[in-house]
C-alpha positions, -999 to 999 in steps of 0.1 A, spaced: -586 322 470 -570 323 505 -588 305 534 -579 332 559 -567 368 558 -545 379 588 -541 417 592 -515 431 617 -525 458 641 -500 487 648 -473 474 625 -471 442 644 -447 416 628 -466 384 617 -434 364 611 -440 341 640 -474 331 626 -459 327 591 -433 304 605 -459 284 624 -483 279 595 -455 273 570 -440 245 591 -475 228 590 -478 228 552 -499 259 548 -488 281 518 -486 318 527 -482 351 510 -472 384 526 -483 419 514 -476 453 529 -505 478 529 -503 515 538 -535 528 523 -571 521 531 -581 516 495 -562 484 492 -583 469 521 -617 476 505 -619 443 485 -598 412 481 -591 417 444 -575 451 451 -555 435 479 -541 406 458 -536 424 426 -500 432 435 -492 395 441 -478 371 416 -501 344 402 -484 318 424 -488 338 456 -525 345 447 -531 308 453 -517 309 489 -540 295 516 -530 322 542 -527 359 533 -506 379 558 -513 417 555 -486 438 572 -506 470 578 -491 505 586 -502 541 590 -532 529 611 -551 515 581 -565 487 603 -590 510 620 -610 512 588 -608 475 578 -639 454 572 -644 417 567 -639 402 533 -669 382 520 -665 344 521 -631 346 538 -623 345 575 -607 379 584 -585 382 615 -571 413 631 -539 403 649 -528 423 679 -505 414 709 -499 418 745 -482 451 757 -448 433 764 -448 416 730 -456 449 711 -430 468 731 -404 440 726 -409 442 688 -405 480 688 -373 478 708 -359 450 685 -368 470 654 -350 501 667 -322 485 687 -296 506 669 -311 537 685 -309 547 722 -343 541 739 -351 568 765 -383 571 786 -399 594 761 -395 569 733 -409 541 754 -439 562 765 -445 569 728 -445 532 720 -470 526 749 -493 553 737 -492 539 702 -501 505 715 -531 518 734 -543 538 704 -540 508 680 -559 484 703 -586 509 709 -590 514 671 -595 477 665 -621 475 693 -639 503 675 -636 484 642 -650 452 658 -681 472 670 -686 484 634 -682 450 619 -690 420 641 -678 395 614 -642 405 621 -622 381 643 -599 398 669 -570 375 678 -539 379 700 -507 367 686 -496 356 721 -528 335 723 -521 320 688 -485 311 697 -495 297 731 -522 275 715 -509 266 679 -529 233 676 -562 250 683 -554 279 660 -545 256 631 -576 234 637 -600 263 639 -586 285 610 -571 259 586 -587 226 598 -553 211 602 -546 185 630 -513 193 645 -494 178 675 -476 211 683 -485 222 718 -466 255 719 -447 275 693 -410 278 697 -400 309 716 -370 330 705 -338 317 721 -318 348 710 -302 364 740 -307 399 726 -344 392 721 -348 379 756 -330 410 769 -352 433 750 -383 414 763 -370 419 799 -365 456 792 -400 458 779 -413 442 811 -393 467 832 -409 496 812 -444 482 818 -442 480 855 -473 497 871 -491 500 837 -522 481 847 -545 502 824 -527 487 794 -533 452 806 -569 460 813 -573 472 777 -556 440 766 -580 419 786 -609 438 772 -597 429 737 -593 393 747 -628 392 761 -645 404 729 -622 386 705 -616 350 694 -596 329 719 -578 296 711 -571 289 748 -586 297 782 -591 333 793 -570 347 821 -565 381 837 -532 398 829 -514 421 853 -485 445 848 -450 430 856 -438 431 892 -407 420 911 -417 383 906 -413 388 869 -376 398 874 -370 370 899 -382 345 873 -357 360 848 -328 361 872 -311 333 852 -314 355 820 -298 384 838 -269 361 848 -265 351 812 -265 387 801 -238 395 827 -217 366 814 -222 377 779 -211 412 788 -181 399 806 -171 378 775 -176 409 753 -154 429 776 -127 402 774 -130 403 736 -128 441 737 -96 438 758 -82 413 733 -92 434 704 -75 465 720 -43 445 723 -46 434 687 -53 470 677 -22 482 695 -2 454 677 -19 463 644 -11 500 650 26 491 655 26 470 624 7 497 606 34 522 614 60 498 601 39 493 570 36 530 566 74 533 568 77 506 542 49 523 522 68 556 522 99 538 510 79 521 483 64 554 474 99 568 469 109 538 449 77 541 428 84 578 422 119 569 411 104 541 389 79 566 376 107 590 366 125 561 349 93 551 332 87 586 320 122 587 306 116 553 290 84 565 276 101 595 261 127 573 246 100 549 234 81 577 218 113 589 201 120 554 189 84 550 178 86 582 158 119 571 143 105 536 137 75 552 120 98 573 98 118 542 90 86 524 81 75 552 58 110 553 42 108 515 39 74 518 23 87 543 -2 117 521 -8 94 492 -15 73 513 -39 106 525 -55 118 489 -57 86 479 -75 89 507 -99 126 499 -105 117 463 -111 92 474 -138 118 498 -152 144 470 -151 121 448 -171 114 475 -196 151 484 -198 160 447 -204 135 446 -232 148 479 -247 184 467 -242 177 435 -262 161 457 -289 191 481 -289 215 452 -290 197 438 -321 197 473 -336 234 478 -328 241 445 -345 222 456 -376 241 490 -375 274 472 -371 265 451 -402 256 483 -421 289 499 -409 308 469 -423 290 472 -456 298 509 -456 334 501 -448 335 477 -478 321 503 -500 346 528 -487 374 504 -495 361 501 -530 360 539 -533 397 541 -521 406 516 -547 389 537 -574 407 568 -561 440 551 -564 432 540 -599 423 576 -608 456 588 -593 475 564 -614 456 575 -645 464 612 -637 501 602 -633 500 585 -667 485 616 -681 513 638 -666 539 615 -682 522 618 -715 522 656 -712 560 655 -704 565 635 -736 545 661 -754 567 688 -741 598 670 -754 581 666 -788 572 704 -788 609 713 -782 620 691 -811 594 707 -833 602 743 -823 623 746 -854 595 733 -875 572 759 -860 593 787 -873 588 773 -908 551 770 -903 543 806 -894 518 809 -921 501 778 -911 502 790 -876 484 823 -884 456 802 -900 456 780 -870 455 811 -847 418 815 -853 413 778 -846 435 782 -815 414 812 -803 384 790 -806 403 763 -787 412 788 -760 376 798 -757 368 761 -752 396 759 -726 381 790 -709 347 772 -708 365 741 -695 382 763 -669 349 778 -658 335 743 -654 365 733 -634 361 764 -611 324 755 -606 334 720 -596 361 735 -573 334 756 -556 312 726 -552 340 707 -537 347 737 -513 310 737 -503 312 700 -496 344 706 -475 326 734 -456 297 710 -450 322 684 -438 336 711 -414 301 718 -401 295 681 -396 328 680 -376 316 709 -355 283 691 -348 303 659 -340 323 679 -314 290 693 -299 276 657 -297 308 646 -280 304 675 -255 268 664 -249 280 629 -244 305 641 -218 277 659 -200 256 628 -201 285 608 -186 288 634 -158 250 630 -151 255 593 -152 283 596 -126 260 617 -104 232 591 -107 258 564 -97 267 585 -67 230 588 -57 226 551 -62 256 545 -39 240 568 -13 207 549 -15 227 517 -11 241 530 21 207 540 34 190 506 27 211 484 50 187 455 46 197 451 9 235 453 15 242 416 10 220 414 -20 236 446 -35 271 430 -32 258 400 -50 243 422 -76 277 439 -81 292 405 -88 265 399 -113 271 434 -128 306 423 -137 291 399 -162 278 429 -181 313 442 -188 312 423 -220 283 445 -231 303 476 -222 333 462 -241 311 457 -271 300 493 -268 336 504 -266 345 484 -297 315 500 -315 329 535 -305 363 525 -318 347 514 -351 329 548 -353 362 566 -346 378 545 -374 350 555 -397 356 591 -387 393 587 -395 386 573 -429 362 602 -435 391 626 -428 414 607 -451 388 608 -478 386 645 -474 424 648 -477 423 627 -508 396 650 -522 419 680 -516 448 662 -533 426 656 -563 418 694 -564 455 702 -561 463 678 -590 436 693 -611 450 728 -605 485 716 -614 471 701 -645 454 734 -654 487 753 -649 505 728 -671 479 732 -698 483 770 -697 521 766 -700 515 744 -730 493 769 -747 520 796 -741 546 774 -757 522 767 -786 521 805 -794 558 804 -802 554 775 -827 547 798 -857 579 788 -875 566 757 -890 533 749 -905 539 712 -905 550 713 -870 518 734 -863 497 707 -880 515 680 -861 511 702 -830 474 707 -839 470 670 -843 489 665 -811 468 693 -795 437 676 -808 450 644 -793 459 662 -761 424 679 -762 408 646 -766 430 632 -739 422 663 -718 385 658 -725 389 622 -714 408 635 -684 380 660 -677 354 633 -680 374 611 -657 378 641 -634 341 648 -635 335 611 -629 360 612 -600 343 644 -587 309 626 -590 323 596 -572 338 619 -546 304 636 -542 287 602 -538 314 591 -514 308 624 -495 271 617 -493 277 581 -482 302 594 -456 276 620 -444 249 593 -442 273 570 -424 283 599 -401 246 606 -393 240 569 -388 270 568 -366 257 598 -346 223 581 -342 240 549 -332 262 568 -307 232 586 -292 214 552 -289 246 538 -274 245 566 -248 208 559 -241 216 522 -239 245 530 -215 222 551 -193 196 524 -194 222 498 -186 233 519 -156 197 521 -145 194 483 -150 225 478 -130 210 498 -101 177 479 -106 195 446 -107 212 454 -74 177 458 -59 164 428 -79 192 407 -64 177 414 -30 146 394 -41 165 366 -57 176 350 -25 141 352 -11 128 339 -45 151 309 -41 136 301 -7 101 306 -21 110 283 -50 119 256 -26 88 262 -5 67 262 -37 82 229 -47 74 214 -13 39 229 -15 35 215 -50 44 181 -37 19 185 -9 -7 197 -34 0 167 -56 -6 144 -27 -38 164 -19 -49 161 -55 -43 123 -54 -63 121 -21 -90 143 -36 -92 121 -67 -95 90 -45 -122 106 -24 -140 118 -56 -138 83 -70 -152 70 -37 -179 96 -38 -188 86 -74 -189 49 -64 -211 59 -34 -234 78 -57 -236 49 -82 -243 25 -53 -271 47 -41 -285 49 -76 -284 12 -81 -299 6 -46 -327 31 -49 -333 27 -86 -332 64 -92 -315 79 -123 -308 113 -109 -296 122 -74 -313 151 -57 -295 184 -51 -298 179 -13 -280 146 -14 -252 161 -36 -247 189 -11 -246 164 18 -220 143 -1 -199 174 -7 -200 182 30 -190 146 38 -161 150 14 -149 183 31 -150 166 65 -136 133 54 -102 139 70 -117 149 103 -140 119 104 -112 95 94 -91 107 124 -120 105 147 -130 71 134 -94 59 140 -97 69 176 -132 54 180 -120 21 164 -91 20 188 -115 28 217 -140 1 207 -113 -24 201 -100 -20 236 -135 -20 249 -142 -53 230 -111 -69 245 -121 -58 280 -156 -71 274 -143 -105 263 -121 -108 293 -150 -98 316 -172 -125 300 -145 -151 304 -142 -142 341 -180 -139 346 -177 -102 356 -202 -75 346 -189 -54 317 -181 -17 321 -165 3 293 -142 20 318 -142 -3 348 -105 3 353 -89 36 364 -70 40 332 -62 76 323 -79 85 291 -70 114 268 -92 133 242 -122 120 261 -147 144 244 -140 127 211 -150 93 224 -187 99 231 -207 80 204 -244 76 194 -261 51 170 -281 78 153 -296 113 155 -331 124 148 -348 158 145 -380 162 164 -389 199 160 -378 235 155 -389 269 167 -383 304 154 -394 337 170 -377 371 165 -340 367 169 -343 333 186 -344 300 168 -336 264 178 -337 229 164 -347 199 186 -324 169 184 -325 134 199 -293 113 202 -301 75 204 -281 49 223 -255 73 236 -224 58 252 -201 81 271 -165 72 278 -171 71 316 -192 39 310 -226 56 312 -251 45 286 -283 65 279 -310 53 256 -317 88 244 -304 123 251 -326 152 241 -309 185 232 -314 217 214 -291 237 193 -301 274 199 -293 306 181 -299 338 200 -292 368 179 -263 350 162 -250 335 195 -248 297 191 -253 273 221 -266 239 232 -294 233 257 -303 201 277 -336 196 296 -342 174 326 -354 139 314 -375 114 333 -355 85 348 -322 100 337 -302 124 359 -281 140 332 -272 171 353 -277 187 386 -307 211 389 -304 246 403 -331 272 411 -315 299 389 -314 275 359 -351 267 357 -381 283 339 -417 274 334 -407 243 314 -384 230 341 -347 228 349 -322 232 320 -284 232 313 -275 257 286 -240 264 273 -231 291 247 -201 295 224 -204 332 232 -233 342 255 -256 371 246 -251 402 268 -282 395 289 -271 359 296 -234 364 302 -237 364 340 -256 331 339 -232 316 314 -203 325 337 -220 309 367 -228 278 346 -192 274 335 -178 278 370 -201 251 386 -200 224 358 -187 192 373 -168 166 354 -198 145 343 -217 176 332 -187 189 312 -184 155 296 -221 156 287 -219 190 271 -186 187 252 -192 150 242 -227 157 228 -214 187 209 -189 165 191 -214 137 185 -240 162 171 -213 177 148 -205 142 134 -241 129 132 -254 160 114 -231 151 84 -251 119 78 -275 119 49 -301 95 64 -312 116 94 -349 110 103 -369 141 109 -405 148 120 -405 184 108 -396 202 76 -360 214 74 -349 235 44 -316 232 27 -306 266 40 -314 255 76 -295 223 71 -264 243 61 -268 268 90 -273 242 117 -244 221 104 -222 251 104 -233 260 140 -225 225 152 -190 226 136 -184 259 152 -193 245 186 -171 214 180 -141 236 170 -147 256 202 -143 225 223 -106 222 212 -98 257 223 -110 253 259 -84 258 287 -74 230 310 -100 233 337 -100 209 367 -134 196 377 -147 166 396 -181 152 407 -174 146 444 -146 142 469 -148 121 501 -126 116 531 -114 80 531 -92 82 561 -80 107 587 -49 97 605 -31 114 634 1 103 651 29 120 670 42 147 648 23 134 616 -12 137 603 -29 131 569 -62 133 551 -68 106 525 -89 122 498 -108 102 471 -122 120 440 -150 105 419 -149 113 381 -120 138 376 -115 158 344 -85 180 336 -88 196 302 -98 166 280 -81 139 302 -105 117 323 -100 96 354 -127 75 371 -109 79 404 -81 100 418 -67 95 453 -40 114 472 -30 121 508 -27 156 522 0 150 548 14 173 575 48 167 591 63 185 622 29 188 637 30 212 667 65 225 657 55 251 631 71 285 634 43 304 616 17 299 643 -2 271 625 -3 234 634 22 225 607 45 242 582 55 211 562 24 200 541 27 176 512 6 159 485 13 122 484 4 99 455 3 61 458 -9 32 436 -47 28 436 -64 -3 450 -65 -20 416 -28 -13 410 -33 14 385 -11 45 384 -24 77 399 -4 99 375 12 94 341 48 98 354 48 64 372 65 45 388 86 71 407 121 67 420 111 68 457 94 40 476 89 27 512 76 -4 528 41 3 514 52 6 478 61 34 454 51 70 463 55 106 452 57 134 477 53 170 465 57 199 490 30 224 482 54 253 488 82 239 466 72 228 431 107 228 416 106 190 414 77 192 389 102 197 360 108 159 361 71 152 355 50 149 324 33 180 313 -2 167 323 10 157 357 25 192 363 -8 208 354 -27 184 377 -5 190 407 -5 228 402 -43 228 400 -46 207 431 -22 231 450 -40 261 437 -75 248 447 -67 227 477 -85 250 501 -117 250 480 -114 212 477 -115 210 514 -146 232 515 -164 208 492 -153 177 512 -184 159 523 -177 151 559 -190 160 593 -163 181 610 -174 169 644 -160 135 635 -126 150 626 -98 154 651 -86 185 632 -111 207 614 -110 216 577 -106 252 586 -74 245 605 -60 226 574 -71 255 551 -55 281 573 -22 262 576 -21 258 538 -30 294 531 -4 307 555 23 284 541 17 295 506 15 332 516 48 329 535 65 313 505 50 339 481 63 367 503 98 352 503 98 349 466 108 313 468 76 299 453 51 316 431 18 298 436 -12 317 422 -30 335 450 -46 367 438 -48 366 400 -38 348 369 -14 376 361 5 371 394 7 334 387 22 339 353 45 368 361 58 353 393 63 316 385 85 314 354 108 289 371 82 262 372 85 254 335 97 277 307 90 250 280 61 257 257 43 227 243 27 231 208 -8 217 209 -22 229 176 -8 239 141 -29 256 114 -14 265 81 -39 279 55 -19 300 30 -22 336 41 -34 326 76 -12 307 101 -13 300 138 4 280 165 -12 272 199 11 266 229 5 257 265 28 262 295 30 240 325 14 255 355 -14 276 341 -46 274 320 -36 301 296 -37 291 259 -10 310 240 -18 315 203 7 331 179 -13 340 148 -3 356 115 -29 371 91 -25 384 55 9 367 50 27 379 19 46 349 5 71 371 -13 82 395 15 69 375 45 52 406 58 22 397 79 -1 410 108 13 390 138 -4 389 172 2 371 205 -33 359 217 -39 348 253 -71 330 266 -81 310 297 -119 308 292 -126 336 318 -127 374 320 -97 371 344 -72 363 316 -38 378 321 -35 415 311 -73 419 311 -68 455 324 -48 465 293 -60 481 260 -56 448 242 -83 430 261 -115 422 242 -140 395 233 -148 376 201 -169 346 191 -147 323 212 -148 344 244 -126 368 263 -90 372 250 -60 395 251 -45 402 216 -11 420 217 5 430 183 40 417 177 51 452 169 44 462 205 64 432 219 93 439 194 94 475 205 96 465 242 124 440 234 143 466 213 140 493 240 148 467 268 116 478 286 98 447 297 80 460 327 47 464 309 42 428 296 71 409 311 55 374 309 42 380 273 76 393 262 94 362 277 69 339 260 73 357 227 111 355 229 109 317 237 85 308 208 111 306 180 133 282 200 103 260 211 89 261 175 122 248 162 122 220 188 86 210 183 82 176 166 46 181 154 53 211 132 62 205 95 97 217 85 82 240 58 59 256 84 89 261 108 108 278 80 78 301 72 74 311 108 111 318 111 110 341 81 79 359 94 94 365 129 127 376 114 109 400 92 92 415 123 124 418 141 141 435 112 114 462 112 
């Protein structure tokens, strides 16, 4: 509850009273009231205040709208109505409305308001005598009495400070002038004083007169001087305005020229965009065609495999058919032999018939004598003729059958000709397909070399074609033999006909043999013999006919098989042609497969090594488990310990590398400690100024314990304590308390202020009801992004070391299995928090190379004729992950007083020398230059070309210093009154020098944005340094840095196809802030690791192809330089280099 309530009268400002009581330790709270309801009771009045302000000792009520006339005293609290003298009230009114013109009417209105307000509080005092009526003039004139009476505070202040502002004093003088001859107001003021509470002695007040202005003559003189100075400034500003107008006209002319150039560039850009659009469309079509070709290639590969299998089957079948054809040929040869034998038998029969004719001629005489016997034998002969007639009919039937067979053979020949016609058509179609294949070969230019190699391979298949030709020749030979067999069959028919004619002639001759019976008998016997022989001949002819029929059937079967084989041969030829075409495409993959085979062999070797390492680690794990079992006497290990052991196995390689660095660090620290003990000096881990790299990995702790956890909604945290923490800057802390926090999936770390340990600086905007804190997120939630940005920007070197070092220590310690905990942590929570810690630790490695330091002091300011310098000393400097205890350099200026740019100097340098302990200030030491004081390095801030001879870290350090030298001077802890030349003069000279050089284009120092830095300063260093290599099968990335900027350049490939080397390739840019280069492009975004720009490689390739590099010039240059720098990098495996070469070549081919 407040001790006193002070209510203003007539909107009177209570700020002077607030300042007075506040300076004497009285807490105050101010509230504005414009309605009478709020003044009825204290609760209604203080309900709008915060809980802290409700505890204030003095409550100041700024009343308006005349609410003070109805105020009444609050019970138990002293209530004061505060009014003022007429001149004080009018002065405040004039000050509050000084922007407006004050005429007599306005002043009279203010005077009437004053009279009305004072009269209203007098009336209020009559209604409630417990009210205290006080004058603010009386309070300020007697502050000690006021404080003693109201707040019971003894104060030595005799009079409150009056405003020294010249404007306020002028307004007060104007108020006095307006109140001349207004005695009635001062009478009203005296009436109020007489009934109110006084803290001094009462005196009568009169309206101002001439004496008042005489007393303020000095003030009028000051006002006149001020007006004169303002006039002089106005004249100067007018001159500057004229000069600016002239310059503006020049700039407008230049602007018009630039506008014309921009219009021309816009036209060129429009044309380029049209060309780019056309090229993009054509590229899209080519991509679609390539996609279809890829699909066709896959189908052809499958067809090729199928054709190869069918070709093998056909080859086997052709072999079997060839074997059958050989057997048929052998059988045909046997048949030919039998036909020859039959022909010989027929010839013998003809000779026998000739002999019979000779015998018949010799017996003709005997036949005349045997007429009688002949008549008897006539009947028998008639019977024999009938038998011959029957035999003739059977011979005619056989002849018809042979004619039908010949007709069928003719039909088969016709079918054979049709098959040959179809074969010719198929050959024509095959030729057309070959032409289409050649056309496809011309369209797919990427496969030209592979197709030529395939053509060479196709020559090896000529042997198969030659075998097919031989098979065709064999078939034609079989066909020829078939024709010869048909000719032989016709010859047999002719011979049978001749035989029949000879038999008829014989029978005619037999009719004439009636002369002799004996001859007839002999003739009959001979005829019987001839008949028997003829029957035998007929049987042999029938047998020959049967054999000919069988041979015809075999020939027909052989012909049909030949046709089948020929059709299959055609199919095989077509399939072979398809296979040739597919093999041409398959050859395109064989070269790539050869490369992949080599890569697979190397990967297999690496895999074998990894398997050996895994076996050794598994063996070590089993030994560890056995040791734990023997030590604890437990037969079975719990699932939690097994999971922890597996996690240890996964992070073994990381811990081994970190352990190696820690061992090296402790070994060096131990040696230093021994040397210090021998010399009797106190030990400090980093007592020297040695430059240390990877400093975040060198923070260590003896153990980690879990002290609590908290979960509410989408917020959860786990409370950790790191024991016996040693930081690489030499600081040792018994315990560091931290929290891993998870806000809606956003991981972070939080530190709280600890007693007796100043871990970090405290800020008002980083405090809550639990006290100050330092919180850092991997990716901040949306409502905390502004605070996160502010935190990142103001972290000094020690704070950054605290945050990043503790992140790495926590990630390591959480992998231990013997963590003590005072709260229950489930297995799922263990996994989640360990995963969160590892994510934070991985984020530390991706941070840009920020420059931060704890403090900077001025060691020496030196000034001589034409030369000046500032000797600056930095305490605890951190650039990226490189630490220095101390950094010193001189900011020197030559040609002082002779600058042509209007500043005190236009030749400013950064000078490095050895530190007091003899340690080197930079890594590239000692330099080539020296003077009588020792080695030194001088770098002109407007000429950084010499940096190409420095180490990469030194380049970055100097560029950071040049870029931030003006802000460094602002942070310099020095009283400017003790300096012969102010910091602002140095800053102005540096800024002018850099601006002049930037305008000339001779030096591109970052002035306005990161993009200008990168686009305008390629000559500083075009070499890319590879800082990180990740190769995980289908995911690959390389991280590069470039001297002179903080931008991390990541070339990443996702979904890598090991067969075709197709992948999704991006150029990713980060610098840890939202001001990353190209942040105004469509490729800007944010992920779990912060803001980044992610440009597809297709976009960069299109710009390179079209020779249009105006959109992303720096990115295109970097992208073009990456292959060369990758090849030259020594920390990239040769297999990884080859893989990236193929991926980038594949992108350029598309």
